[in-house]
N, C-alpha and C positions, 0 to 999 in steps of 0.2 A: 184115168191117174189117180187115185186117192193118197192121203196123209195125214198121218195121225202124230203126236208126240207123248210122252211119255217123264216128268219128271223127275227128279231119280238125285238121292243126294247121297255123295263120297263123306267115307269115313275115316277121318288120318289113324292111324295105326299108333302112331304117338303125337301128341301135337308140334305144327310146323311152324318153327319162328321165323317171321320177318319184320322188317323195318317199319310194316305197317298194323304189326298184330301177331297174337296166334294164334293161327289157323287150328278148327279142329274137325271141319264138315266143308265140304265144296258141293257147293249146288251145283245142277248143271241138267240140260235136255234132251232126251232122245228122239230125235225126228227118223218115223218110218214113211218111205215112200214106196208104194205099191201099183202094180201094171202088168198086167199080162201074166197074174198069178206070180211075181216076183217081187219082192221088197228089199229096197236099199235103206241101207242105215246109216245116218251121221249125227255128231253132234254139236249140240250149242253150248260150246262151251264158256257159260257165264261165269265173271271172275268177280265175285261182288268186289266192290271197293276198287277195283282197278279199271275196269271192262268200260268202255267210252257206250256200251249199251246196257249198262245199272240202273236202270230206270223204272219205275213201278209198274209201267205198261209193258214192262219183258213179257210175260209170258201171254199177254195179249195179243201181243205181234207176232210169236210163234203160232198159235191159235189162229188169226189171217194168214199166215202161210198156208196155213194148211187146208183152211176153206179157199182160198186162191192159188190153189197149187197148177192148174191146168191155164194160170196166165200167162201170157207171151213174158219169156225170160230177161228181156231187157228188162220190162214193165217192174218184173219180181225186184232187179238187182237196182235199180233206182229205189225203189219201195223200204227195200232195206239196206240203203247207202248209210243209214245211221244206225245200224244193228251187227255189224261185222260178223258177232259171234254166230245171230243166225242166219246170215251166207252161208257161210262156214261150213254151218250143219246140212244145210241144202246143198252146198256143192259135192259135200260127201256123200250126200245120201243120191243123187243120182248117178256119181261116180258108181258109188257102190252098186247100184239099181242094174248098171250098163253090162260092169264087169263080174258079179256075183260073187257069194260066201264071202270072205273078209277083204277080196282085194279095192283096190282105189286106183293105182297107177303099178302095173303088174309089170317087172323088170326080172331084172337079175336077183335083187333081194329079194323080191315076194318070191321066187322059185328058191332061196336059199343060199344059192352061188356066191351071195355077197353080202357086205357087211356096211354097218358108218361108224366111225368112233363117235366117240361122245366123251364129254368133260364129267367126273364126279362131283357130284352137288351137295357143299357144306350147308347145313341149317345154322342160321341163329341161334345163340344157346350161351351158355357161360362157355369157360375157356375147356373146362373140362369132358365137356359135351361136344363140344368143334372138335377138341382133339382125339379123343373117342373115333369121330368120323373118319376124320382123314387117316388114321390109322387101319382103319376097315379099309377106305378106298386105295390105298397104297398097297395093302396086301391084297387087294384083286387084282392090281395089274393097272391101276390107273399110272399114266404120267401127266394128266393136266386136270387142274382140281378150280373147280369156283367156289368162291367163299363168299357168303352172303356178310357183306358189313356193316356198322353207320350207326350202332345202336353203342358200342363203347367200345372206341377206335383205340383206345392205348392196350387195353387189352387184346383186340385183332392186330392191331401190330406186334405185338409181343408173341403171337400166335405166326405169324406171314416167317419175322424175323427166323423166330426155330425152324422153320418148313424149308428157308432157305440155308442155313448153317449147313444142313442136313443133307440138303439138294440143290446144286447149283439149277441154275434156268436150263442149262443143253439138257437135264436131267427129266426135270420138274417145272410145266409151265402151270403159272399162279393167276389166273383170274380174279378178281374184285367184282361186287354186284352192290352197290348200296342205294340202289334203290330211291334214290334222291335225299339222301339221311344229311347230307353234309351242306352248311350256308354257301355262300361264294368263295369265302374268306379260307376257312377249315377246308374248302377244296382244293386251293390251290398249295396250301401248306402238305395235304393229303398226297396230293401228285404230286410233290416232290420225294416224299418219304415212298412213296410205290416207287419212284423211279430207281431209289437207290436199294431196293430190292428187285430187281428187276421184274416189275410185275409185268402180264402180258399186256394186262387193258385192265380199266372200272369203267363197270355200266352204269350210267344215269347217276352224276357222282352229286349234281343239285336236282332239286323239282326241275320237272318240264314245265315249259312256260316261259322261261329266263333266258329269249334265244340269245341275246347280247350278253349275259353273262357268261353262256355255254359256248357260242363261236370264240369271246375272250380265252376260255379255258382249253378249247380244241387247239386254238392257235398257237399257243403258250407254252401246252405240256409238252413233257416229253416220255409221259405215259399213255397210251394209244386213249381214247376215251370211245366209248361206246356208246349210242341212243337206245333207249328201250322205251320206256314211257315217254320220251319226247315223241314218239312215231304213233303212241294212241289218241283218235280223235278226228286225226286228217287225214279226211277220206275222200278227197279229188285229188286227180291226178298234177293238179298244175302245182295245188299247195303242196304234194308230197316233194317235187321237185324246188319249190322255192324255200322248203325248210330245208335241204340237203344243201342248198346253194349259200343259205343262210350262215349255217351253223357250219357247213366241212367237218364232221367229225371223220375223225381212221376208222371206224366199222357201226352199223348197223345193227340192231339184236330183232329178228322176225318170229313175236307170237300171232302163227296163223290165227288162233280166235281172237284175235285183239286186234289185227291189221286189216280184216276183210280178207279170209283168206287164202285159196290158192292164188285166186286172183289180183288182191290187194297185196300181198309179200308178192307175186312178179313183180307190177308195177315197182315196187321199191327196190328189186332186186337190180331190175332193169337200169333203173334211175341210179342208185348207189355204182353199178360198177360204168357207167357212164361217166360218172365223177371220179373216179379211180377211190371208191369207199369200199370196202371190206363188209363182208357181213357173215352170219351164224343163225340159223334158224333153230328155238329153242319151243318146248312146249308149254303148255301154262297149265299145270294140272286139271288135265283133261282127264277123263278115263279111259283104258286100256284102249274104246272103241276111237275117240281120237285121235289118242299118242300112235296108234297105229296108221291111219289114215294121215299122217301129221308126217311121219318116219318113211313112208311111202313116198311123200312127194317130195323128202328132202332127198333121198338116191336120186330122184330125179336130176336136182340141182347141181350133180357134182361137187360136192361139198368140200372142199381141198384142205380144211382145219375140223377140230373137233368140233361135235355140234352141243345143243345143251338139250337134249331130247332125254325125256326121264323113262322110268325103266318100269313104271307100272305098278311097283312095288310101296309105295308110300299109302295105300288104302286097303282097310279091312274086307272092303265089298265089291272090290273090283270085278270087271267084268274077265271071263276066259280069253285068252290071246294067244299066240303063237308066235308072239315077241319074245325073245330072250335073249339076256347078256351072258357076256362069254368073256373075263377082262372088262377092257373100256371097247369092245366091240358089240353093239345093238345089230341085232340079226335077227328073221324069222326061219322060224323052224319048216325043214319040207314037208308037203303033207303026207 
């Protein structure tokens, strides 16, 4: 078995606004594992400024994996414990090597017989830009929208109020994602205002790492809270369990590139379900290679609510894919 990697830079069609700044490009690494004339491909979806493994020696570690690809599986997992996106790329490549073509988890989804319901993502920007996106998503048939908030709450609240006037909660589910953009005191007020607007949930209202304050918010809120960045960097099973028991969120958000791939996501889902905590899976600006793998995995988890999967349409230089979107249903074209 041999392995190689290729650095690749994805270019946004238009800048993506987040509470951490505006994104114009997205760096990623493609891992190829070859055995007996067959090749499996995975994506090490590094997310600069957010990934736990955004460290100077990242690419060196990808090279290390290539050089040690024939080492014991458990040893590799331990060595890559603090490089969740590299481990995720490895998991993908091994599965793709086994199943061939663009397959990772063969199912009715990959056979083109079933689909996954997703939410429509509304990027940050001025009110006119956000409203344009909302109109486009609604016209496309979405009945669950996720809005990025946390930069100008008064303007963002006005948009939510206008949406609620037009569409009651039984017609349109609204989720918001603050990316840790509020202080503790701000978050308490925002949570009350979101409840009045019948918002489904808010992701990461305050910055990760403030467990006592997050616990207070989760136990005192009428608006469900979903942990996102809070999960990043928690790599040991016992620590994952401790975090969920200490904070007791209503939901957790799983980005496989950031939480240790399929195996890491499985850990979180198992723990969450044992504690009565809901979950959904979200992509993290991967190329169509990683997105395809995440979508196939997501389907196997039998999701019961809209998932946060991308559509591959953000980049000018993405890879060809069989993934397609019809309304709010993500599916795979039949071969």
